[in-house]
C-alpha positions as CSV (number, residue, x, y, z in Angstrom):
1,M,15.1,-29.6,-11.0
2,R,14.1,-29.5,-7.3
3,F,11.3,-27.3,-6.2
4,R,11.7,-24.8,-3.4
5,G,10.3,-26.1,-0.1
6,A,9.1,-29.4,-1.5
7,G,6.5,-28.0,-3.9
8,F,6.5,-24.2,-3.6
9,A,5.7,-24.2,0.1
10,P,6.5,-20.8,1.5
11,G,9.8,-20.6,3.4
12,V,12.1,-17.8,4.6
13,N,15.7,-17.8,5.7
14,R,15.5,-15.2,8.5
15,Y,19.3,-14.5,8.4
16,A,20.0,-14.3,4.7
17,G,18.1,-11.0,4.1
18,W,19.6,-9.3,7.1
19,T,23.0,-10.4,6.3
20,A,22.7,-9.1,2.7
21,L,21.4,-5.8,4.0
22,F,24.3,-5.5,6.5
23,V,26.8,-6.2,3.7
24,V,25.3,-3.5,1.4
25,L,25.3,-0.9,4.2
26,A,28.8,-1.7,5.2
27,I,30.1,-1.3,1.6
28,W,28.0,1.9,1.3
29,Q,29.5,3.3,4.6
30,F,33.1,2.4,3.6
31,A,32.7,4.0,0.2
32,G,31.5,7.2,1.7
33,S,34.0,7.3,4.5
34,A,36.9,6.6,2.1
35,G,35.8,9.5,-0.1
36,L,34.9,7.2,-3.0
37,V,31.4,8.7,-3.2
38,N,30.5,12.4,-2.9
39,P,28.4,12.8,0.3
40,L,26.3,15.4,-1.5
41,F,25.1,12.9,-4.0
42,L,25.0,9.9,-1.6
43,P,25.3,10.4,2.1
44,T,26.6,7.6,4.3
45,P,24.2,5.5,6.4
46,F,25.6,7.1,9.5
47,A,24.8,10.6,8.1
48,I,21.2,9.5,7.3
49,G,20.9,8.0,10.7
50,R,22.0,11.3,12.3
51,A,19.5,13.2,10.2
52,M,16.7,10.9,11.3
53,Y,17.7,11.3,15.0
54,R,17.7,15.1,14.7
55,L,14.3,15.1,13.0
56,A,12.9,12.9,15.8
57,A,14.5,15.0,18.5
58,S,13.2,18.2,17.1
59,G,9.7,16.8,16.8
60,A,9.5,17.6,13.0
61,L,9.5,13.9,12.2
62,W,6.4,13.1,14.2
63,R,4.6,16.1,12.8
64,H,5.2,15.2,9.2
65,L,4.5,11.5,9.9
66,S,1.3,12.2,11.7
67,Y,-0.1,14.1,8.7
68,S,0.9,11.3,6.3
69,V,-0.5,8.6,8.5
70,M,-3.8,10.4,8.9
71,R,-4.2,10.9,5.2
72,I,-3.3,7.3,4.4
73,G,-5.5,5.9,7.1
74,I,-8.7,7.8,6.1
75,G,-8.1,7.5,2.4
76,W,-7.3,3.8,2.6
77,M,-10.3,2.9,4.7
78,L,-12.7,4.9,2.5
79,G,-11.4,3.4,-0.7
80,T,-11.2,-0.1,0.7
81,A,-14.8,0.0,2.1
82,A,-16.2,1.2,-1.3
83,G,-14.0,-1.2,-3.2
84,V,-15.1,-4.2,-1.2
85,V,-18.8,-3.3,-1.7
86,V,-18.5,-2.7,-5.4
87,G,-16.2,-5.7,-5.9
88,F,-18.7,-8.1,-4.3
89,A,-21.6,-6.5,-6.3
90,I,-19.7,-7.1,-9.5
91,G,-18.8,-10.7,-8.5
92,L,-22.4,-11.6,-7.5
93,S,-24.7,-9.5,-9.8
94,T,-24.8,-9.8,-13.6
95,L,-26.2,-6.2,-13.9
96,A,-23.5,-4.8,-11.5
97,R,-20.8,-6.7,-13.5
98,S,-22.0,-5.3,-16.8
99,I,-22.0,-1.7,-15.5
100,G,-19.1,-1.9,-13.0
101,I,-16.5,-3.5,-15.2
102,T,-17.1,-1.0,-18.0
103,F,-16.5,2.0,-15.7
104,I,-13.5,0.3,-14.0
105,S,-11.9,-0.6,-17.3
106,A,-12.3,3.0,-18.4
107,L,-11.3,4.8,-15.3
108,F,-8.7,2.5,-13.7
109,P,-5.8,3.4,-16.1
110,I,-6.1,7.1,-15.3
111,P,-3.2,8.2,-13.0
112,K,-5.1,9.3,-9.9
113,I,-2.6,12.0,-9.0
114,A,-3.5,13.7,-12.3
115,L,-7.0,14.3,-10.8
116,L,-5.7,16.2,-7.8
117,P,-6.0,19.7,-9.3
118,L,-9.6,18.9,-10.3
119,L,-10.3,17.5,-6.8
120,I,-8.9,20.7,-5.4
121,L,-11.3,22.7,-7.5
122,W,-14.2,20.5,-6.3
123,L,-13.3,20.1,-2.7
124,G,-11.2,23.1,-1.9
125,I,-7.7,23.5,-0.6
126,G,-7.3,21.2,2.5
127,E,-7.1,17.6,3.4
128,E,-10.2,16.5,1.4
129,P,-8.5,16.5,-2.1
130,K,-5.5,14.5,-0.8
131,I,-7.7,11.9,1.0
132,A,-10.0,11.6,-2.1
133,T,-6.9,11.0,-4.3
134,I,-5.8,8.2,-2.1
135,A,-9.3,6.8,-1.8
136,L,-9.7,6.7,-5.6
137,G,-6.4,4.9,-6.1
138,V,-7.3,2.3,-3.4
139,F,-10.9,1.9,-4.6
140,F,-10.2,0.6,-8.1
141,S,-7.5,-1.9,-7.1
142,T,-9.6,-3.2,-4.2
143,A,-12.7,-3.6,-6.4
144,I,-10.6,-5.6,-9.0
145,S,-9.0,-7.9,-6.4
146,V,-12.4,-8.5,-4.7
147,Y,-14.4,-9.5,-7.8
148,S,-11.4,-11.5,-9.1
149,G,-11.4,-13.4,-5.7
150,V,-15.1,-14.0,-6.0
151,D,-14.7,-15.3,-9.5
152,A,-12.0,-17.7,-8.3
153,V,-14.2,-19.4,-5.8
154,P,-14.9,-23.0,-7.0
155,R,-18.4,-23.1,-8.5
156,N,-18.9,-26.7,-7.4
157,L,-18.9,-25.5,-3.8
158,I,-21.6,-22.9,-4.5
159,R,-23.7,-25.4,-6.4
160,M,-23.4,-27.9,-3.6
161,A,-24.6,-25.3,-1.1
162,Q,-27.5,-24.3,-3.4
163,S,-28.5,-28.0,-3.8
164,F,-29.1,-28.1,0.0
165,N,-31.2,-24.9,-0.2
166,V,-28.7,-22.9,1.8
167,P,-29.8,-19.2,1.9
168,F,-28.0,-16.8,-0.4
169,S,-26.6,-14.7,2.5
170,T,-25.2,-17.8,4.1
171,I,-23.5,-18.9,0.9
172,V,-21.9,-15.4,0.6
173,C,-20.7,-15.5,4.3
174,R,-19.7,-19.1,4.5
175,V,-18.5,-20.0,1.0
176,I,-17.7,-17.0,-1.1
177,W,-16.2,-14.8,1.5
178,P,-13.6,-17.3,2.8
179,G,-12.8,-18.4,-0.8
180,A,-12.2,-14.9,-1.9
181,L,-10.4,-13.8,1.2
182,P,-6.8,-14.7,0.0
183,S,-7.3,-12.6,-3.1
184,I,-8.7,-9.7,-1.0
185,L,-5.9,-9.7,1.4
186,A,-3.3,-9.8,-1.4
187,G,-5.1,-6.8,-2.8
188,F,-4.7,-5.0,0.6
189,R,-0.9,-5.4,0.2
190,I,-1.1,-3.7,-3.2
191,T,-3.4,-0.9,-2.1
192,A,-1.3,-0.1,0.9
193,S,1.6,0.5,-1.5
194,I,-0.6,2.6,-3.8
195,A,-1.8,4.7,-0.8
196,L,1.8,5.3,0.2
197,L,2.8,6.4,-3.4
198,L,-0.3,8.7,-3.7
199,V,0.1,10.4,-0.4
200,V,3.8,11.2,-1.2
201,S,2.8,12.6,-4.6
202,A,-0.1,14.6,-3.2
203,E,2.0,16.1,-0.4
204,M,4.6,17.1,-2.9
205,I,2.1,19.0,-4.9
206,G,0.0,20.7,-2.3
207,A,0.9,20.3,1.3
208,D,3.0,22.0,3.9
209,Y,3.3,19.0,6.2
210,G,3.8,15.3,5.5
211,I,6.7,13.0,4.5
212,G,6.2,13.9,0.8
213,A,6.4,17.6,1.5
214,F,9.4,17.1,3.7
215,V,11.2,15.1,1.0
216,L,10.5,17.7,-1.6
217,Q,11.7,20.5,0.6
218,A,14.9,18.7,1.5
219,G,15.5,18.0,-2.2
220,N,15.0,21.7,-3.1
221,L,17.6,22.7,-0.5
222,M,20.0,19.9,-1.6
223,Q,19.9,18.4,1.9
224,T,20.4,14.9,0.7
225,D,20.9,13.4,4.1
226,Q,17.4,14.6,5.1
227,L,16.0,13.6,1.8
228,L,17.2,10.0,2.2
229,A,16.1,10.0,5.8
230,G,12.6,10.7,4.5
231,V,12.9,7.9,2.0
232,V,14.1,5.5,4.8
233,I,11.1,6.6,6.9
234,L,8.7,5.8,4.0
235,S,10.4,2.4,3.6
236,L,10.0,1.6,7.3
237,F,6.4,2.7,7.2
238,G,5.8,0.4,4.3
239,L,7.4,-2.5,6.0
240,A,5.3,-1.9,9.1
241,V,2.1,-1.9,7.1
242,G,3.2,-5.1,5.3
243,K,3.9,-6.7,8.7
244,L,0.4,-5.7,9.9
245,I,-1.2,-7.2,6.8
246,G,0.9,-10.4,7.3
247,L,-0.4,-10.7,10.8
248,L,-3.9,-10.2,9.5
249,E,-3.4,-12.9,6.9
250,A,-2.0,-15.3,9.5
251,R,-5.1,-14.8,11.7
252,L,-7.8,-14.9,9.0
253,L,-6.2,-17.6,6.8
254,H,-5.0,-20.0,9.5
255,W,-7.0,-22.7,7.8
256,R,-4.8,-22.8,4.7
């Protein structure tokens, strides 16, 4: 059996994915235009494109998108900052590990969207509960990926630095941080998806504006072309975030 790319080296055929997507869209459009599929249940790609154009031209798209981007941006940054700090504390301190892993193991399985009503009682009706829900979801996954990355750093490198009396702070910055960075950036990809899922769920429950609120409203009115337009917008937003993280990985992990 031959290994892909001579030993699992990453490789991408830039045309295969786009070709497959074009074929699927063409079949989808043909089925809708030929009347094989009820447009109420599954609008054609052209109908979805028209709905997206109308949303953009009316300004509604940018209003909904700006609210969602604001909530994701603030919530993700808060959750990531706290998760990185706690993750490194767990990875470097025995006391922090004993306490932190216990709480993370107990609280991580709880669906964070289930806490939204409680957060509304605590923080009031506004942006704070939605941002806090996103931050909580991002925090736990970030903390886990960070301390897992710290644990994966080869111990012989740390012992070698210690044998030369390298200061603790230098070991963290020059040995542990670069060694844990691949795991941390992989965690960023996961938390970006978590933030997107949570913002849609939170907006469906308690928001007037945002992509999640727009999708829910379109579904209630059976406007399936607009509903799928919202889904496509979410997909494009997720792809854009993934591309940004990919560029960050290429810049920070160029040594690999």
